[in-house]
N, C-alpha and C positions, 0 to 999 in steps of 0.2 A: 506494500500500501503506500509506502513512505516514496520509493521506487516509482511509484505511478504519478506522487506527486509533484516529485522534482521532476516529471517530463512535462506536468503544466504552467510551469514557471517559466519565461521568457528569457531567453538568453543575454545577456549585457550586451551585445553589439546589438540587437532586438530594440534596447533598453534606450541606447545610445540613439542611434537612428531615430523612432520614434521623438524622443527631445530633444535634436534638431531639426526634424520635421514638422513639430509640433508650432515652434519659436518665427519655421519658413512660413510657415501657413498664415500666423497671425500677424508677422508684417506686412503682407499681404494686406492686410486691412486697415495697419494704424502707420503708415508709410507716408503718408502725409501727412502725418502727426509729425513726423519726425523732421521732415522737413522743412515744414514752418519754426520749429523748433532750434533748426541749423539757421536757418534763415535771419530770425529775431535773435538769435545769439551775436552771429558776423554785424547786425546793424548796428549804425552807429559805430563803428569801427571806424576808424580816420574822414570822420564829419563832424561837425558839429551839430548835425540836426539826425533824428531818430528818422530809421528807413519807414521805417514800421510801428502804427500807432499802438496796431489792436492784434492781435491772433488772425481776428477775421478780416483785418486791415490786410492783412498777413498775406491772407489767402484767397483775398477778391483781387489786389496786385499780383500774385500767379500766377490765375484762372484768366485775369485779362490778358499779361504781359506773356506768358505761355501758355496757352491752351488749358485745353485736362489734359491732356499726356503730361503737360509739366509739373503738377501734384504729384506725378509716379514717379519722377525724377531721380535716382540712384535706385531705384527698385534694386536694379542685379546687387548693389553692394550692397546692401539690406539683408538680403536673402544670404548673401555667401557670409555675413556678417556673422546671422543665425547658425549656420551651416557652420562656422570654426571654433563662435565667442560659446555659444550655447551644446553641443556638442562635448566639447573640449570640458566644459565645465562642469557639464552633467555627471560627466567617466571621471571626472579628479575625485569630485563629491561621493562619490557609487565608491569609486574604491577606498579611500579615509576613510566613509561610515561604516564599511565592513573592518577595515584597520582597527578600527577602535573598538566595533562594537564585542561586550566580553562573551567572552565561552560560553558562558548559559544564556547569550543570546540579549542579555538588556544593553540597551542601543548606548551612544553617548549621552552623555548630559548637557543642561540647554547651551553651557560656555562654551562645549568642545562640540558642539555642531555649529558657534556660532564663526567658530574657529576656521572650521573643515567647510562650512561655507566660504570666508571671508579668502579663504588660499585659493580655494576653487574659482571663486570669482574672479581673481589676482589672476591664476593662468590662466583660466580660460582668456580674461581681457587682450593677454600679453600675444599669444595666439589668432585673435580676432584683429588685433589693430590693423592690421594692413588696409582688410578689407574695410574697418572704421576711416582709416584714413582717405582711399577710397569714393564710402559715400559723403563724407563734409564734405570735397573738394567736389562731387557733382553736385551734392544738393545746391554747393554755394555759386555753382559759376553762374546761373540766368542772373545772380543781383549784380553782375561784374558788366561794362561797357565790351560788346563785341567782341572788339581789337582784344582783352584782355583774359576773354575765357577759354579756358585749358580743354572745354569742349574733348572732354573724352567719351566713349560712344557706348562703353560699357563697366562695368566693374575688370575686369580681365587685359581689356585696354588700358583702363587705369594702370594698373599693378603695373604692365610691361612699360609704359611709357614712364611712371614715374621713375622706374629701375635704372630705366637708359638716360634721363634726360636729367636726374638728378641723384643716382644712386642709391643700390639696395637699400643702406640705414632708412632715407626719408618713408620708407616702407612703415618703417619702427617708431616715426616722430611723434612724438608724442604720447606715448607708451606709458612713460610713470604717471602723467596724471590719469591718463585712461587705466591703470592700474588701479589707483586711490581711490577713482570713480568708481569702479569696482567692489572694492572692500568697502569705502561707505556704504554703497546700496546693497546690499548683501548682506552687510551689519544689519544696518538699520532697517532692511525689508523682514529678515528670518521676526527679530524684536518684536517689530511692531505690528504685523501679519498675526505674528501668537495674541499678543497680550491683544487685536480686534475681536480676532475671532475668538476667544473668550470669553469677548465679554459683552457679546453680543450673543453665544450660546446663555452664558446666565442672565442677560437680558427676561429672558421662556418667549421673544415673540421669534424667534428665531433655532432654525434644524441648522445638522449639521449637511447642509443642500448644496446648491451651485445658487443659491440669493444668498445665502450668508456668507459663501464664498465670495465674492462679486464684492458685496460690503465689507468685508473687509479689506480686500485689493483695494476698493477705492481708499480706503481711513488706510494703508499701508501707504496706497502712494504721494498720499497729499504729504505723509512725516521725510518718505523719499525723498520726495520731491526737494523739499526743503533742504535736506540736509546735501544732498550732494549736488547740486545745481552750481555752486560755484566753483566746485572743480570739473564741473561738464564744460563751464565757459571758456575755462582754459584751458583744455582739451581740445574743445573745439576751432577756438583762433590759433595756437597750436598749430595743427593738423592742418589748419587753411592757410597758415601763412609764408610769404613768399619773401625771396632775399632781397635786401634794399643795398643798394654798392656793397654785393657781396657778404651784407650783415644780415643774420634775420630778428622780423618785425621783434620778437621776444625773447628773451632768452630762457626765460625757461616759465613755470606755472604761475609762478607769487609773481614776477614780473607783471603779467598778466592782470594778475590780479589788481595788485595796486593801480596800472596804467588804466583799468574799467573805473575803480572806484575814484581815479585824478578825474579822467578826463569824463565820465559817462554819470559817477553819481552813484554811492554805496549798493542802491537797489538796483542797479545794471545788473549787480551778480544774479538775479533772479528772471534776468529777460527771459524768456520765451518760457515760464511757468506754465503758463494753461497747457500748450500744447505737450508740454514734458509731461504735466500732471495726468492731462486724457491717455495719454498715451500708455503711459506706465501702468496703471489699473486694466483696461483693458486688453491688452497684451500676455497680462498672467491668466487672467482668464481665461483667455481665446486658446493660449498654450494647452492650459487647463485641458479643455475642453478635445481640443482637436488628438491629445495625447490621449484620456480615455478612451475615446472613439477609437483610435488607429490598436490601442492596445486591445478594444472589448472586440472588434472583429481580429483581431490576428489570435487571438484563442478563440475564437469561434470557429476559422477556416484553418488552423495550426496544430490546434492544443485541444480540440474536443474528440473527442470517443477515446 
């Protein structure tokens, strides 16, 4: 019987594959929000006035100037980011989780889970940085004058051209703030999602179902967005920066933050808050839904009987 039970468990490789595919499926729906968030974070850079007043203004401007297809600019890079980042993060998390699970089956405590999550997030972010750089540049292109646009046709064209024109190290430009953001996001998400879910269940108005998961995700997203946005804007601007007279626009993430505060105001560190927040919760829920459906059909087709 025990052997039969083992046969009904999906292999690790399938779990990792489904994790990446679920993230990619969710990205198809939230890519426009990523585009708006990136554009708003770059808005005001090197200028005295804001390009976009609000998220709705940004969406209207993009649709007007770039058409309906414009809001899906950089989708190929967003998909590759999920394929690399999500799959790696899930793989590392699963391996470490099993390593720190005791022989009697007792799982790691909350703080160990947080440490495992942050380690997995940072590792996944490092692997996913090239796709992240391509995504930032592709989504930023439409706001530039025509003669200054990079004109990448897809994520692979972007990676090849960046390597050829600027050197292979450019693919990992901004990887430190990218990894830092992943650590902050994973730490904030783990703690706030767990607490939010428990609070909702204790209220007596929610059961442990998709509605509860969605509400907990949205509350968690609010906390996570507030905590991670300053690091995210540093990452975005470093990855999009150009060389001026042979020197980079920014020295490091701290230099970005200081210049943003000095030239654009303290609260500019949270530029793009609305689309970032609107993306985070639904992306988590959609990933969860897609993952559950793939697992369901995999068990039905391959593990039943």
